C-alpha positions as CSV (number, residue, x, y, z in Angstrom):
1,M,57.9,42.1,184.8
2,M,61.4,43.4,184.2
3,N,64.7,41.8,184.8
4,E,66.4,43.3,187.7
5,Q,69.8,42.0,186.7
6,G,70.7,44.6,184.0
7,K,73.8,44.1,181.9
8,N,75.8,41.9,184.3
9,S,73.8,38.8,183.7
10,I,73.5,35.9,181.3
11,K,70.2,35.6,179.6
12,L,68.7,32.2,178.3
13,E,65.4,32.2,176.5
14,Y,63.2,29.1,175.5
15,E,60.0,29.0,173.5
16,I,57.6,26.4,174.8
17,I,55.0,24.9,172.5
18,K,51.5,23.9,173.6
19,D,51.0,20.1,173.9
20,D,54.5,19.4,172.9
21,F,55.1,16.6,175.2
22,S,58.0,15.0,173.1
23,R,60.1,18.2,173.9
24,A,58.7,19.1,177.2
25,G,61.6,19.2,179.8
26,E,64.2,20.3,177.2
27,A,64.4,23.9,178.4
28,S,64.7,23.0,182.1
29,S,67.4,20.3,181.1
30,N,69.4,22.9,179.2
31,I,69.1,25.4,182.0
32,K,70.5,22.8,184.4
33,K,73.3,22.0,182.0
34,V,74.3,25.7,181.7
35,L,74.2,26.3,185.5
36,R,76.4,23.2,185.9
37,Q,78.9,24.5,183.4
38,L,79.0,27.9,185.3
39,G,79.8,26.1,188.5
40,I,76.6,27.0,190.4
41,D,76.2,25.0,193.6
42,S,74.2,21.8,193.0
43,K,71.5,22.6,195.7
44,V,70.6,25.9,193.7
45,I,70.7,24.0,190.5
46,K,68.2,21.3,191.9
47,K,65.8,24.2,193.0
48,V,66.0,25.9,189.5
49,A,65.7,22.6,187.6
50,I,62.5,21.6,189.6
51,A,60.9,25.0,189.4
52,T,61.6,25.5,185.6
53,Y,60.5,22.0,184.8
54,E,57.1,22.5,186.5
55,A,56.7,25.9,184.8
56,E,57.6,24.4,181.5
57,M,55.1,21.6,182.0
58,N,52.4,24.1,183.0
59,I,53.0,26.0,179.8
60,V,52.7,22.8,177.7
61,I,49.7,21.5,179.4
62,H,47.5,24.5,180.3
63,S,48.3,27.2,177.7
64,E,48.6,28.3,174.0
65,G,52.4,28.2,174.4
66,G,54.9,30.6,176.0
67,K,58.3,31.5,176.9
68,I,60.8,30.9,179.8
69,T,63.6,33.5,180.2
70,V,66.3,33.0,182.6
71,F,68.8,35.6,183.9
72,I,71.8,34.4,185.8
73,S,73.9,36.8,187.8
74,L,76.5,36.6,190.6
75,E,73.8,37.0,193.2
76,N,70.7,35.0,192.0
77,I,69.0,33.3,189.1
78,E,65.7,34.9,188.0
79,I,63.3,33.0,185.9
80,I,60.3,34.4,184.2
81,A,57.7,32.0,182.7
82,K,55.0,33.7,180.6
83,D,52.4,31.9,178.6
84,K,49.6,32.9,176.2
85,G,46.4,31.5,177.3
86,P,43.4,31.1,179.4
87,G,44.8,32.6,182.6
88,I,44.0,31.2,186.0
89,K,40.5,31.8,187.3
90,N,41.4,31.3,191.0
91,I,45.1,31.6,191.9
92,D,44.6,30.7,195.5
93,K,42.9,27.5,194.6
94,A,45.6,26.8,191.9
95,M,48.3,27.2,194.6
96,E,46.7,24.3,196.7
97,E,48.6,21.0,196.5
98,G,46.6,18.4,194.5
99,F,44.3,20.9,192.7
100,S,44.5,20.4,189.0
101,T,42.6,21.4,185.9
102,A,44.5,19.0,183.6
103,S,42.5,16.9,181.2
104,N,42.2,13.1,181.5
105,K,44.5,12.8,178.5
106,V,47.2,14.7,180.4
107,R,46.8,12.6,183.5
108,E,47.0,9.4,181.5
109,L,50.5,10.7,180.3
110,G,51.4,11.0,184.0
111,F,51.1,14.6,184.4
112,G,48.6,17.0,186.1
113,A,48.7,15.9,189.6
114,G,48.3,19.5,190.9
115,M,51.8,19.9,192.4
116,G,53.2,22.4,189.8
117,L,52.5,25.6,191.2
118,P,53.0,24.6,194.8
119,N,56.4,23.1,193.9
120,I,57.5,26.2,192.0
121,K,56.8,28.3,195.0
122,R,58.4,25.8,197.4
123,Y,61.8,25.7,195.5
124,S,61.8,29.5,194.8
125,D,63.4,31.9,197.3
126,E,61.1,34.6,195.8
127,F,57.9,33.9,193.9
128,H,55.3,36.1,192.2
129,I,52.4,35.0,190.1
130,E,50.2,37.2,187.8
131,S,47.3,36.1,185.6
132,K,44.8,37.8,183.4
133,I,41.8,35.7,182.1
134,G,42.0,35.1,178.5
135,Q,45.4,36.6,178.1
136,F,48.2,35.2,180.1
137,T,49.9,33.7,183.3
138,A,53.3,35.0,184.2
139,L,55.5,33.4,187.0
140,K,58.5,35.2,188.3
141,M,60.8,33.1,190.4
142,K,64.2,33.9,192.0
143,M,66.7,31.6,193.6
144,H,69.5,33.2,195.5
145,I,73.1,31.8,194.8
């Protein structure tokens, strides 16, 4: 999954740590702040903030950690969220609203309602998911400016 933006884009990168609920949301919050500073339309910022937050939480909850990379250009914002981890056995099932494999511990913290992937797709103008069992899950989202 390569960035299509080339040299005329701003790149932001965040390392996401497994089970680090104390820092969960920092990456999406920082991305939102940068987009605001760049004068990006608030409707676009909202879409990016929701999608990156959901992706960040999925990495914290379901993987062994990962990375979120954002490319900001004049035309669009491209987000790549890739984790190390178990992968998704059934992507179609995982895309269903309300389906969750989150543990009881995670649910007690108020997460794991099964809306992550559906919300990411809903708020993305373009969305692609790839997963290999035992290796990774990668999301590629694009929001047009």
